[in-house]
C-alpha positions in Angstrom: -30.3 36.6 -24.7 -27.3 35.0 -23.3 -27.5 31.6 -23.0 -26.9 29.3 -20.6 -23.1 28.2 -19.5 -22.7 24.1 -20.3 -21.8 22.4 -16.9 -19.0 20.4 -16.8 -19.8 16.6 -17.7 -19.8 14.4 -14.9 -17.8 11.3 -14.0 -18.6 8.3 -15.8 -18.4 5.0 -13.6 -16.0 3.5 -16.1 -13.9 6.5 -16.1 -13.9 7.3 -12.1 -13.1 3.3 -11.3 -10.4 3.3 -14.2 -8.7 6.4 -13.2 -8.6 5.2 -9.3 -7.5 1.3 -10.2 -5.1 2.9 -12.5 -3.2 5.6 -10.4 -3.1 3.3 -7.4 -1.3 0.7 -9.8 1.3 3.3 -10.9 2.3 4.3 -7.1 2.1 0.3 -6.4 4.2 -1.0 -9.6 7.0 1.9 -8.3 6.7 0.8 -4.1 6.8 -3.0 -5.4 9.4 -2.4 -7.6 11.7 -0.9 -4.7 10.8 -3.5 -2.7 12.0 -6.2 -4.8 15.1 -4.3 -5.5 15.8 -3.5 -1.7 16.1 -7.9 -1.3 17.6 -8.4 -4.6 20.0 -5.5 -5.7 20.8 -2.8 -3.5 22.5 -4.6 -0.8 24.9 -5.4 -3.5 25.4 -2.4 -5.1 24.5 0.4 -2.8 25.7 -0.9 0.1 30.1 -1.5 1.2 30.6 -4.9 0.5 31.8 -7.7 3.6 29.0 -9.0 5.9 26.2 -9.7 3.6 23.2 -9.8 6.6 24.6 -5.8 7.4 24.0 -5.4 3.7 20.7 -6.6 3.8 19.5 -4.9 6.8 20.9 -1.9 5.6 19.1 -1.8 2.3 15.9 -2.9 4.2 15.9 0.4 6.7 15.8 2.5 3.6 12.6 0.5 2.6 11.5 1.4 6.4 12.1 5.2 5.1 9.6 5.5 2.5 6.2 5.1 5.8 7.6 7.3 8.2 7.2 9.6 4.9 3.7 8.6 4.0 2.3 10.7 6.8 4.1 13.1 5.5 2.4 13.0 2.1 -1.2 11.8 3.9 -0.6 15.5 5.3 0.6 17.6 3.0 -1.4 16.5 -0.2 -4.3 15.5 2.2 -4.3 19.6 3.1 -4.8 20.5 -0.4 -7.6 17.4 -1.1 -9.5 18.7 1.3 -8.7 22.3 0.6 -8.5 22.5 -3.4 -9.8 19.5 -4.2 -8.9 15.6 -5.0 -8.6 16.4 -9.1 -5.3 18.3 -8.6 -4.2 16.8 -5.6 -4.2 13.4 -7.2 -2.2 14.7 -10.1 0.2 15.6 -8.2 0.7 12.5 -6.0 1.3 10.7 -8.8 4.1 12.9 -10.5 5.8 13.1 -7.1 6.3 9.3 -6.7 6.9 9.0 -10.4 9.5 11.0 -10.9 11.6 9.7 -7.4 11.1 6.0 -9.2 13.2 7.0 -12.6 15.5 9.1 -10.8 16.1 5.5 -9.0 17.5 4.2 -12.1 19.3 6.5 -12.7 21.6 6.9 -9.8 25.5 5.9 -9.5 26.1 2.8 -7.1 28.9 2.7 -4.2 31.1 1.4 -6.6 30.9 4.9 -8.0 30.0 7.7 -5.6 30.7 5.6 -2.4 28.5 6.8 0.5 26.8 9.1 -1.7 25.2 6.3 -3.5 23.0 5.5 -0.5 21.9 9.4 0.2 20.9 9.7 -2.4 18.8 6.2 -2.8 17.3 7.1 0.6 16.8 10.6 -0.8 14.7 9.0 -3.8 12.5 6.1 -0.9 11.6 9.3 0.3 10.0 10.9 -2.5 8.3 7.7 -3.1 6.7 7.1 0.5 5.8 11.0 0.1 4.1 10.6 -2.8 2.4 7.1 -2.0 1.1 9.0 1.2 -0.9 10.8 -1.0 -2.3 9.0 -3.5 -3.7 6.2 -1.7 -6.8 8.1 0.6 -7.3 10.2 -2.6 -8.0 7.6 -5.0 -10.3 5.7 -2.2 -12.2 9.1 -2.3 -12.0 9.2 -5.5 -14.6 5.9 -6.0 -16.4 6.4 -3.0 -17.6 9.8 -3.1 -18.4 8.9 -6.5 -19.7 5.8 -5.4 -24.1 4.7 -5.6 -25.9 4.0 -2.2 -24.7 0.8 -0.9 -22.4 0.3 -3.4 -19.7 1.9 -1.5 -17.8 -1.0 -0.7 -17.1 -2.4 -4.7 -16.2 1.2 -5.8 -13.5 1.2 -2.4 -12.3 -2.0 -3.8 -11.2 -0.5 -7.2 -7.8 1.2 -5.9 -7.3 -2.0 -3.7 -7.0 -3.8 -6.8 -4.2 -1.9 -8.0 -2.1 -3.3 -5.0 -2.2 -7.0 -6.2 -2.0 -5.6 -9.6 1.3 -3.2 -9.5 2.6 -6.1 -7.0 2.4 -8.6 -10.7 3.9 -6.3 -12.5 6.6 -5.0 -10.6 7.5 -8.7 -9.5 7.0 -10.3 -13.5 9.3 -7.7 -14.9 11.6 -8.7 -12.7 11.3 -12.2 -13.4 11.3 -11.5 -16.6 14.4 -9.9 -16.5 16.1 -13.1 -14.8 15.4 -15.0 -17.5 16.3 -12.6 -20.4 19.4 -11.7 -18.9 22.6 -12.8 -17.1 23.2 -12.4 -13.5 26.1 -9.5 -14.5 23.9 -7.8 -16.9 21.3 -7.9 -15.1 22.8 -5.9 -12.1 24.9 -4.3 -14.6 22.0 -2.5 -15.8 19.2 -5.0 -16.1 17.5 -3.7 -13.0 17.1 0.0 -13.8 15.5 -0.6 -16.5 11.7 -1.6 -14.4 12.9 1.8 -13.2 13.0 3.5 -15.7 10.2 2.2 -17.7 7.7 3.5 -14.8 7.6 6.6 -16.7 5.8 5.3 -19.5 3.1 3.9 -16.8 2.8 7.9 -15.1 2.4 9.5 -18.5 -0.9 6.8 -19.5 -2.2 7.9 -15.4 -1.5 11.5 -15.5 -3.7 11.5 -19.0 -6.5 9.7 -17.2 -6.2 11.4 -14.3 -6.4 14.8 -16.0 -9.5 14.6 -17.5 -11.3 13.7 -14.4 -14.1 16.4 -12.8 -14.2 16.7 -8.9 -16.5 14.1 -6.9 -19.8 15.6 -5.7 -19.6 15.7 -2.4 -16.2 17.7 -2.5 -18.4 19.8 -4.5 -21.4 19.6 -1.9 -18.8 20.8 1.0 -17.7 23.9 -0.9 -21.5 25.4 -1.7 -21.9 24.8 1.5 -18.4 26.0 2.6 -17.6 23.2 4.9 -14.1 23.4 4.1 -12.1 24.1 6.8 -8.5 25.9 7.3 -5.9 23.0 8.8 -7.3 20.3 7.8 -4.8 18.5 9.9 -5.6 20.1 12.5 -9.1 19.6 12.9 -8.3 15.8 12.5 -5.6 15.8 15.2 -7.9 17.5 17.7 -11.5 16.4 16.7 -11.1 13.4 15.5 -8.4 12.1 17.4 -9.9 9.0 18.8 -11.3 7.4 15.1 -7.5 8.2 14.3 -6.0 6.3 17.2 -8.4 3.3 16.5 -8.2 3.3 12.5 -4.4 2.8 12.6 -4.4 0.0 14.6 -7.6 -1.3 12.7 -5.1 -1.3 9.8 -1.8 -3.0 11.7 -2.6 -6.9 10.4 -3.0 -5.9 7.0 0.3 -4.3 7.0 2.2 -6.6 9.1 0.5 -9.9 6.8 1.2 -8.0 3.2 4.7 -7.1 4.3 5.8 -10.5 5.5 4.9 -12.4 2.9 6.2 -10.1 0.2 9.5 -8.6 1.4 10.6 -10.9 4.4 9.4 -14.0 2.7 11.2 -13.4 -0.4 14.6 -12.4 1.3 14.4 -15.3 3.6 13.4 -17.9 0.8 16.2 -16.7 -1.5 18.8 -16.8 1.4 18.2 -19.3 4.6 15.7 -21.3 2.6 18.1 -21.7 -0.4 15.1 -20.9 -3.3 16.7 -19.3 -6.3 15.6 -16.1 -7.5 13.8 -17.4 -10.5 12.1 -20.3 -8.6 10.8 -18.1 -5.9 9.4 -15.5 -7.6 6.6 -17.8 -9.5 5.3 -19.2 -6.4 4.7 -15.7 -5.0 3.2 -14.6 -7.8 0.8 -17.5 -7.6 -0.4 -16.2 -4.2 -0.8 -12.5 -5.2 -3.1 -13.5 -8.0 -5.4 -15.0 -4.7 -4.9 -11.8 -3.3 -6.5 -10.0 -6.4 -9.5 -12.9 -6.7 -10.5 -12.2 -3.1 -10.7 -7.9 -2.9 -13.6 -8.2 -5.5 -15.5 -11.0 -2.9 -14.6 -9.3 0.0 -16.1 -6.2 -1.3 -19.5 -8.1 -2.0 -19.6 -9.1 1.1 -19.0 -5.8 2.8 -21.2 -4.4 1.1 -24.2 -7.3 2.6 -22.7 -7.9 6.1 -20.9 -4.4 6.3 -16.9 -3.5 6.3 -16.1 -3.8 9.9 -17.6 -7.5 10.0 -15.9 -8.7 7.2 -12.3 -7.0 8.8 -13.1 -8.1 12.1 -13.7 -12.1 10.9 -10.8 -11.7 8.4 -8.4 -10.3 11.0 -9.2 -13.7 13.4 -8.3 -15.7 10.5 -5.0 -14.1 10.4 -4.3 -14.6 13.6 -4.7 -18.0 13.5 -2.5 -17.8 9.8 0.9 -16.6 12.1 0.6 -20.7 13.2 1.1 -21.4 10.2 4.8 -20.3 9.4 6.8 -23.3 10.5 5.1 -26.3 9.0 4.5 -24.3 5.4 7.4 -21.9 4.8 10.4 -24.5 4.8 13.1 -25.6 2.6 12.6 -27.9 -0.7 8.9 -28.5 -0.7 7.3 -25.7 -3.0 4.0 -27.0 -2.4 3.7 -26.2 0.7 5.6 -22.9 0.1 2.0 -22.3 -2.9 0.4 -23.3 0.2 2.1 -20.7 2.4 1.2 -18.0 -0.8 -2.2 -18.7 -1.7 -3.5 -18.8 1.9 -1.7 -15.4 3.5 -2.9 -13.7 0.1 -6.2 -14.9 0.4 -6.6 -13.8 3.6 -4.7 -10.2 3.2 -7.1 -9.9 -0.1 -10.1 -10.3 2.6 -8.8 -7.8 4.9 -7.4 -5.1 2.2 -10.2 -5.2 -0.2 -13.3 -3.3 2.5 -10.3 -1.6 3.8 -9.9 2.0 2.5 -13.8 2.9 2.4 -13.9 1.1 6.1 -11.4 4.3 7.0 -13.1 6.7 4.8 -16.4 6.8 6.6 -14.4 7.4 10.1 -13.8 11.3 8.8 -16.5 13.8 7.2 -15.8 14.8 4.0 -14.2 18.7 4.8 -11.4 16.3 6.4 -11.8 12.6 4.6 -9.2 13.2 2.3 -6.4 14.0 5.4 -8.2 11.7 8.0 -8.7 9.0 5.7 -4.7 8.9 4.3 -3.3 9.7 7.8 -5.1 6.9 9.6 -3.7 4.4 6.6 -0.2 5.6 6.4 -0.1 5.4 10.3 -1.2 2.2 10.1 2.0 1.4 7.7 4.8 3.1 9.9 3.5 1.3 12.8 2.6 -2.0 10.9 4.8 -2.2 8.2 7.9 0.0 7.8 9.8 -2.2 10.3 8.2 -5.7 9.4 11.1 -7.0 7.1 13.8 -5.8 9.2 12.0 -7.1 12.6 10.7 -10.6 11.2 14.4 -11.0 10.1 15.4 -10.3 13.3 12.9 -12.9 14.7 13.4 -15.6 12.3 17.8 -15.1 13.4 17.0 -15.4 16.5 14.4 -17.3 17.2 13.1 -19.2 14.3 10.0 -19.3 11.6 7.6 -19.7 14.2 8.4 -16.3 16.4 7.6 -14.3 13.1 4.3 -15.9 12.9 3.7 -15.1 16.9 4.7 -11.5 15.5 1.5 -11.6 12.8 -0.6 -13.4 15.4 -0.3 -10.4 18.1 -1.0 -7.5 15.4 -3.7 -9.5 14.3 -5.2 -9.3 17.6 -4.7 -5.7 17.9 -6.4 -5.1 15.0 -9.3 -7.1 16.1 -9.7 -5.6 19.4 -9.6 -2.2 17.7 -11.7 -3.0 15.2 -14.2 -4.2 18.0 -13.3 -1.2 19.9 -14.6 0.8 16.9 -18.0 -1.5 16.9 -18.6 -0.1 20.4 -17.9 3.3 19.5 -20.8 3.1 16.6 -23.5 1.3 19.2 -22.9 3.9 21.7 -23.7 6.6 19.7 -20.8 8.8 20.5 -19.6 11.7 17.6 -18.4 9.8 14.9 -18.4 10.5 11.1 -19.7 7.0 9.7 -19.9 3.6 10.6 -18.0 0.9 10.7 -21.3 -1.5 10.0 
C-alpha cells in the first residue's frame, strides 16, 4: 500500500512577511540609488557639459523613463503572475531589476563614449522600470493573500515598508561615500559602489523567495479553474472603472513622495545652497518618520477601513501643499527638518494602506495584473514628471507653485477615493471594497 505524498509546507507568517519586505527593499534601494545619482552624478558624467540646468533636466528625463516602463512591466509580469503563479513571477521581476542596476554601475561615461553613454543609461533605467513594475504588485499579493481575516492592511504594509528602508539604505550609502571619499574619488568610482553592491542584496532576495510556496488564494483560483487567458484584456474590458479610479487614488502618494525626495534634493542642493552632506541627513530624518507612520496607518486601516484613512490623509496632504514656502527655505535646517518630518509622515499614512486598497479592487484571477497596472499608471501620472514639473514651476513661479501643484494632485485623489466609496455604496459590481 503506497504512502500518501506529503503536501508542500505552507508559508509561515515570518517567511511571508520577510519575503515581501526584502524584495521591495531591494527593488526600492535600486530605484532610489538611481534617483539620487540622477541628481548628484548623472548630470555631470552622462550628459554634455555646458548648461547645468539642461543637464539636470535631461537626467531627470531619464529618471522618468522607468515610470513609463512600469505599466509595461506590470502587464508582462502581471500576466504570468495571474497565469503561472506569484512565486516564479516575483523571482523573475527581482532578477530583471537587479541585473539592470548592476549594469548601471559598469557603464562608461559621456567623456568615454559620447552620446552612447546616456543611451545606455536610459536602457538600463528602462529595465529598472520593467522590474519594479512587476515587483510591487506581487509582493503586496504575497502578503495580503496569506493574511488572516481582519489583518489584510497589517500584512499588506510589510512590502510598503520596503520603500523607506530602501530609501534609507540608498541615501545612507551615498552619505557614507561622501564622508569617506573626496569629490574626485566619488565622481571617479565611488558613485558606482551602491549599484554594484546591489548584486549581493539580490542574491539574498532570490534565496528567500525561491523557498516560498504559492499563496492560498491563487491556489484556490487554480483549483476552481478561475484563471483567465489574457488578464490584461480582462482588466481593461471588465474593470476599467476600478483601473481609472485606482490610478487617480494613487496620484497624491506619488506626487508627494517624489517632491520630498528627488525634487527637494535637487532644489535644496542647488537653489537653496545646502551641501550634499548637510542636506541628506535631514532628509533621512524625515524618511524615519515615513517608516514609523506606515505600521500605524495599517493598524488604523484595519480598524476604520483603508479608504477612510486614505481619504483623510489626502486632505491633510492638500493642506501641506501650502507649507512649501514657509518651511522649504535656505539657511534654516530646523524649518527644513520640520518640512521633511511632516511631509514624510503624511507619506507613510497614505502609502501604508495603498497596496491593500488597490489589491481589493480586483478579483484573484486578475489581481496581480490589476493592482500592478493601477499602481504603476499612478506612477506615470503622479511621479514620472513630478521632479521635472516641480523644477520648472519653482524656476518660473517660485516654491509656492510647487505646493499648489501638490494640493491639486491631492484634491484629485480625494475625489477619486470619494467616487470609489460611492461605487461601493451603490453596490455596483466591484471586486472588493475600500471599506
